[in-house]
N, C-alpha and C positions, 0 to 999 in steps of 0.2 A: 549588596555582599552584609552577611551578618556575623559578628564579631562571636568569640568563644569568652567566654566569661571572663578568662584570664587577660584576654588583651583588652576588654571595656575597662577593668579596672588600671592597668597598665596606662591606657589611653587618659584616663580621669587625672590620675595623680602626676602624671608629666606635663599635663596641660597647663600653660601660664594660666593666668587666672581667667579660665574658661566659664559657660554658662552653667556648669555641673553645680555651683554652689550661689547662695542668693546673698548677692551684694548690694540690695536693695531692702527699705523697711518703711513701713508707714507711722508716724509719730499722731498717736491719738490726741495726746494733749495740745499739742500745736498746731494740729493738720497740716503736715508738711510731709514732704516724700526725702528720706534720707539716703544719698548715696555713700555705701560705706568703702568704696574703693578711693573718695577722694579725702585730701588730708584735713580741709574744713567740714567734710560730711556735705558738702551743696549749700551750706549756711554760714558763711563768714561773719553774719551778723551775730552768731551763736557761738561763743568762744567757750561755754560750758556744755557745749550739747553732748560732746564723747564723753565725759565723766558722767553725764544724766542718766546714757542709753547704756551704759556698761556697769552702772551699780547693779548690785545683787537685786535678784527678782524678790527678795526677802524684805527689800528696803523701798521696793516701789510699788505703782500700780500693776498687777501681772498683765493689764489688757492695756498697758502703756504702748507698745509696739505689736503692730500688726501687718500679716503677709499682705504683701503687695495686690498680689490677685484677687484676694478676698477682699480687700477695700476697693478695688475696682469693679467688684461684681462676678469674676471669674471663678472658674473651680480651684480650691484650696486642696492640694490631696491630703492634707493632714486631717481636715476636717471633715472631710468626705470619709475618711478612714477611721473616725470616730473619735478624733483626737481635736487639737487645739490650733485656734488659726493664728492664736498670739505668740508672740517670739522672744526670744532673748539673742543677745550679741556675744558672740565670744571669739576670743584669735583663734584662725587656723593653724595649719601646718602644710605647707605645699614647697616641699624640696628645699628647706631651708627658712624659704619666706613664711611671713607670719599675718598673713590678711586678716582683716575683720571679717565675721561672717554672722548671718541672722539664722539663726534656726528657731524650728518650731520647741512650743514647750509640749509637755514638760521634757526635762533636760534628756540630752541625748544619750546616757547612760543612766541605766538604774539597775542597783545591786541586783544581784541574781540571787536566787535561793541559797546557793553555798556560800557567796560572798557573805549575805546576811547573817548565815548560822557561824561562820567565822567570825564575824564584826560581833555577833551578840558572845560568843563565846571566850572570847579575849576581853572583853569588856569584864564579863561576869571574871575572869580569872584573876585579873587587876583587882577588883575590888576585893575580892575573896584575899587575895594573899596581902593587899594592906593590912587589912581586917584582922587577919591573922599574926602579923605585925605589931597590932596594937595601935595603929592608924588610922586618922578619920578617913571615911572610903565611902562616897554614894555615888550611883550611876544617874546619867542623864540631868545634870545641873549647869542651868542656864545661867548667864551674869545678868548684872544688875537691870542694863537696859535689853537683856532676851534676845541679843543679837547673837550669841555664841552658845551653844551647849555643849557641853563637855562629856564625851562619852564617860568618862569617869575622872573625878576629883578627888584627887588623895592629897589631906592636909599633915605636915608635919608637924612634930612638938615645936618647933620655933618658929611658926607661922609660915613656914613653905607651902606654897599649895600648887601643885602640880596637875593641869588639866590633861588629861590623856584624850588625843583624838584618833582613834582607830579608823584607817581611810585605805579599804582595800580595794576601793576602785578608782577611776581616775577623778580629780580634781584640778582645778586650774589654778596658775601661779598666784593669782589675784587673789582669787577665793583664799589659799592659806594667807596671804598676808594679811588679808583684811581680819581674818576670824584670830589670826595671832596678835594683832595690835590690838583688838577689842579686848583679848583676854588678860595681856600686859598690862592695859589701862585700868583691869579690876584685879590687880595684882595677884595675877594666875601664870604661871611660867607654862606656855604650850609645850606639849610632847607629842609629836606627831609619830604616828606606827603605820607602816607599809612593808608590803609583801613582796614589791616589784623593783627592780634596780632602775627601772625608768620613770618611776614615780614623780610626778613633777614639785613633789612637797620635799623631795630630798634637798639638802642646802639649803631652803628656803625659810626654815624655821628650825628649831632644836628638836631632832627627829632619830627615830631608831627604827631597823629594819629588820625582819622575821621571816622565818621561811614560811612558803606559801602550804601549810597544814590542813587537812581536814578538821572540821569542828569538832570529830569527836575526839580526838587528839589532843585538841586544845583542852577539853574539858576534862579528859583525864588524865592531867598532868602531864604530859610527855613532856620532855625538854625543850624549851623555847629560847633558843641561843639568840642573843644580838646579832646579827650578820653584818650591819653597817650602822654606823651612827655613834659607837662609842670607841675613842681612841687612847693611847696611853703616851706620853710625852718621852721620847729618846734622846739622850744628850752624849755625844762622845767627841772625844779629841781625835781629830783628822792627822793622825801619823800612820806609818806601815804596818803598825803591829795591831790597828783597828780593824774589827770584825767587818765594818760598815766601809764602803767607798766613800769620797769626798763629793758632796753635793753640788759644788762649784765647778768641779773639773770632769763629772760624769764617771768618777772612776780612772780618769787618766794618769792622776795623781794625789799627793797629800798636799795640804795647804798651810796645816800646821795650827788651823783656829779649833775652835769648837762649833760642833754643829748640833743643832735642835729641830726634830721632826715629831710628827704625830704619827702614830703607827695603830694599825688594828692590832690587838691581842696576839694573833698566832705569829706576825712577823716582828714582834718585838725580841731583843735579845738580851736575855734569855726572854723564850716565849711565856706571856703571861696567860694566865688562866681565861675561858670562854667568858663571858659575861651573858647572866640569862635575864629574862624580863622580871623575874621575882627578884633580883638584885637590883634591878635599878629601879622598880617600884620602890623598894626602901631607901635606897642611896640617894634617890632625887629627892624625896620627902624630908631625909633629915639634913642633907647640903653637904653629905659626902662624896657626891657626884653634882656635878653642875654645868651648865652649858655655856659656851665660848663659842665666839663669831670669829675665825682664823683669817683676815684678809690675803687674797692670793697676791704674792709678792711679786711674780710674772707676768705674764698674759694668759689670756682666756678667761675662764669664769672669775666673777668677782672675790669668791671666798666661799669657805666650807663652814657650816656650823656643825657641833660635835658635842657630846655628854664628855665630861672627862672626869678623872678625880680632882676635889678640891685641890689638894696638896701639889699635882701636876699643873693645876693652873697658875697657883700662887706661884710656883718656881718658873712658869713661862711668863708670867708679868714680869717678874725681877728681870728676867733674861733680857727681853725686849723693851725693858721701861716703861710696861704700863703698869700706872698705877690706880688709873679708873678703869670702870667697866671697858670691856673692847667693845667697838662699835657693832651696830646691828646692820645686817644685810640690807644693800637697797631695794626700795621697792619694784625696780624692774631693772631685770639683768639684759645683757645685750641681746641672748638670745629670743627674746619675747617682746623686743621691739615693733611697733605695728610698722607692716608693709602696704602703701597705699599706691595701687596699679592705676590709678585714674583711668579708668572705665567708663562706658554707658552702663545705665543701670540696667539689671535683669529684672523685668516684672513678671516674671514667669514664678510658680509655686515649684519650688525645688524638694520638697517633702520625700523623703526615701532614699532622695541621692545626697543629702546633705552630710554624710559622714563619710562618702568614699573619696574625695580628696585627701582625709586625713590620712590615707593608707601608709604613708611615710613612716616607717618606724620611729618611734620616739627614742630618742639619744639615752644609753644606758648613764643616769646620773650618779650613782653609787660604784664608784671606778676600785674603789679600796687603794689606792695609791698614798702614799706618805704625802704629808701636807705640812704648811709651815714654813719649812725652807730657810730658818733663820742660821747666821752664823755669826759667831764673835770672833775679831779679829786676833792674831796672834798675840800671845800675853806678851809682855816686854821682860827682855832679857834683864838677868841681874846685874847690876854695877858695884861695884866694891866700894865707888868713893859715896855714892848716893843709894841708899837700898830703895829697892823697888817697892812701890806702891798697889799692894793688891787690894781690886776693889772688891765690893760684896758681890758683886753680879759675879765677877770671874772667881770669887771663890765658891759661890753656889752653882755656878756650872763645872767646874773641875769637880767638886763632892759630888755630884749627880753623875758626871761620867766616868768617874774612878771608883765610885760605887764605896766610897769612905766616909765618914764624918769630917767638918771642915777642919778641927781640930790636930788631924792625923797628915792634913797638907803641908807640904814644904817645897823650897828651890831645888830642880835638879843640881848636883855640884857642877855637871858638866854645862848644860845649854840655860840653865836658870829657869826652866819653864816648871810650872807649879806640877805636882807628882806626890805620891805617898812616901811622904820622910818621916813618918814616926807610927808607931803603932806595932802590931805583930807581923805584918808583911812588908815592913818600911825596906827603904834602899837608900844608896846615897845619888845614885844616878838612874835617870829615866831609862826605858827599854831601848830607845834608838841609841843612846849614849852608850849603853853597856855594848849594844850590837857591835858598834865602831870601836869600842875599846878592845874586845873579844878579837876582832879580825885584826887587830892591828899584829 
C-alpha cells in the first residue's frame, strides 16, 4: 500500500521515537559508537561526553562525529548527494518530547535569499540609525575570543555597548544562551531581533520582535515597530473604580491592594505610543531603556526577558524590593529538557528524513500577555492614637497608581487609604468612600 504524502508526514510526526531519525553517531576521537537515546549515551565511564558532543561545531573539530552508515562502509545518503558524512547533535521535538538527534552537516537550515536580504537590510538600518544619532556603530564585530560576532555593535556615550543579533531563521536555545553569555563576558549587552512569534530566542535573552517585511521596505525606511519584547510598567490600586480588574481574583472582586504588571504599549492605560527600532537603537545605547528579566511568580515558563524604560525598571525594583540586578534566565528551561527513550541504536543513514519528525509546530513564545503579577498588600488604616507610617515603597506605588507627585498624597478621611489629598484635584475622601457617603 502506498501512503499519500500527508499520511507519511502524519505517521512520522506521531510515531514514538521511530527509525525516521538518527539516534546514533560515531565519535572519531574516541572510536566509540554513541547511542543518543540512552541517558549515559552508552558510556557511563565518560560523564562529560554529552557536553562534548553538543558543543558548537565552531568550537570543535567538524569531523568529530560521523554518520554510522558511512563509518561501517555502507551508503551515506548525505555524502552520495554531494554533502557531508559529518554530523552534529541537536534537540528534536516530537509531540512535546525533546530527544537528541544526529543531523548531517551543514546545519539543517540555511538562510534563504529572502532572509539574507532582510538580515542585511536590518543590520544596515541599525548601523545607519546609530551613526545618524551620533553613536559609534560598526557591522560584523567579533568578541576578543572570536566566538561571537555581533551583526551590529552600537556604543553609547556612557560606555554601554549593545550587540545586535538579527536572527530571522531558526536557532537553538543553547546557541542563544552560549552566544549571549559570551557577549556579556565581554561587556556587551546582547539584543536579539526576531520576526517570528515562535522564535526560540524569545525570552531566552534580551530581544525584540519586528514584522516580517520585504528587504526593500526595510532599506527604504518603512516604519519598523517593535511588536514584542518592549513593555511598560503599569501600577494601579485594586478598587471598584479602577479600569483594570484584580489580578488575584481574575476580575471576580477587588482586593484593595496595589497591583504591578508589565504591558505592551497598546495595552497600557492610557495607551502608550509604539516603540520603533530607531527608538530602541538610541535608548538602549544611552541607558534610557534597559533589559530586565522578570521571574514568573506562578507556574509554567521560568520568566520573561524584556526591554523597559530605566524609570520603570527603578520603580519595579523599589516595589519588589530588588536593590541588585534582576536574575538571569536559567540555561535550560523545562521544555528543553532532553528526553531519553532508551532504544536500540539505528545504524542506517537517515539523511533527507532528519527534518520530518520536527513537523510538530513550534509553540508561540511571544504571547503579548501582561507579566510580572506583583501585588502589594492593602495599606494600613489610619489610627488616631498612633500615626500610620507610610513606607517609601507604598508612597512610590501610590504615586504611580494615582498619577500624582508623592507630595500630593495623603490619607482618606474615611478609610485611611493613601489618596490624592493635596494639590489641584485634591479631595478629603477617596472615590469608594465618596460613593458610600453619597449613597446614604
